[in-house]
C-alpha positions in Angstrom: 0.0 0.0 0.0 1.4 3.4 -0.9 0.6 6.6 0.7 -1.3 9.0 -1.7 -2.6 11.2 1.0 0.7 13.1 1.6 1.6 15.8 -0.9 5.1 15.6 -2.3 6.0 18.9 -0.6 4.7 17.6 2.8 6.6 14.4 2.4 9.8 16.3 1.6 9.2 18.5 4.7 8.7 15.5 6.8 11.8 13.7 5.5 13.8 16.8 6.5 12.2 16.8 9.9 13.1 13.1 10.4 16.7 13.7 9.2 17.1 16.7 11.5 15.7 14.7 14.4 18.0 11.8 13.7 21.0 14.1 13.7 19.9 15.8 16.9 19.3 12.5 18.7 22.6 11.0 17.5 24.5 14.0 18.6 22.9 13.8 22.0 23.9 10.1 22.3 27.5 10.9 21.4 27.6 13.7 24.0 26.2 11.3 26.7 28.7 8.6 25.7 31.6 11.1 26.3 30.2 12.0 29.7 29.6 8.4 30.7 33.2 7.5 29.7 34.6 9.9 32.4 36.2 8.3 35.4 34.2 8.2 38.6 36.1 9.9 41.5 37.2 7.6 44.3 36.0 10.0 47.0 32.7 8.7 48.2 31.0 12.1 48.7 31.8 12.9 45.0 31.0 9.5 43.6 27.3 9.3 44.7 26.0 12.4 42.8 28.1 11.4 39.8 26.6 7.9 39.9 23.1 9.3 40.0 24.0 11.6 37.1 25.3 8.6 35.1 22.1 6.7 35.8 20.1 9.6 34.5 22.3 9.8 31.4 21.9 6.1 30.8 18.1 6.4 31.0 18.2 9.3 28.6 20.4 7.2 26.3 17.8 4.4 26.2 15.0 6.9 25.5 17.0 8.5 22.7 18.1 5.1 21.2 14.4 4.1 21.1 13.5 7.4 19.5 16.3 6.9 16.9 14.9 3.5 16.1 11.4 4.9 15.6 12.9 7.6 13.3 14.8 5.0 11.3 11.6 2.9 11.0 9.8 6.0 9.7 12.5 6.6 7.1 12.1 2.9 6.0 8.3 3.4 5.7 9.0 6.4 3.5 11.3 4.2 1.3 8.6 1.5 1.3 5.8 3.9 0.4 3.9 3.2 3.6 4.8 6.3 5.6 1.8 8.3 6.9 -0.4 5.2 7.0 -1.5 3.8 10.4 0.2 0.5 11.1 -3.0 -0.8 12.8 -6.0 0.5 10.8 -4.3 1.3 7.5 -5.9 4.8 7.4 -3.9 7.9 6.6 -2.3 9.7 9.5 -3.1 13.4 9.3 -0.1 15.5 8.1 -0.7 17.8 11.2 0.1 14.8 13.4 3.2 13.9 11.4 4.5 17.4 11.6 4.3 17.2 15.4 5.5 13.6 15.7 7.2 12.8 12.3 7.9 9.2 13.4 4.3 8.5 14.3 3.2 5.1 13.1 -0.4 5.2 14.4 -3.3 7.6 13.9 -4.6 9.3 17.1 -7.5 6.8 17.6 -5.3 3.8 17.3 -2.6 5.3 19.5 -5.2 6.1 22.1 -6.5 2.6 22.1 -2.9 1.2 22.4 -2.2 3.5 25.3 -5.5 2.5 27.0 -4.7 -1.2 26.5 -1.2 -0.8 27.9 -2.6 1.0 30.9 -5.0 -1.9 31.7 -2.4 -4.6 31.8 
């Protein structure tokens, strides 16, 4: 199934947003990796706050890695011609939603249903 709902100009704009987001997230990961590679001080009073900071950075890294994966999946959907089509119901995702969340793979009703179902487990 190919996406005929997105105009070529919108698709180009969204590709640029995805590429920019990918660059931004990748840059953030590289920055965190440099910070995480620093040596932890041996002094116990200095080590605890640094350990907490490292845990926060690791959590941010996981979040950013997941978002990079979603961006890359969106780029693959563009290549496949399925970008902008809800993965669940196969209806078009409104361009307004994609402009806000360019890696969205679900329309709002399907995303809401998924979130509701996750919350009831």
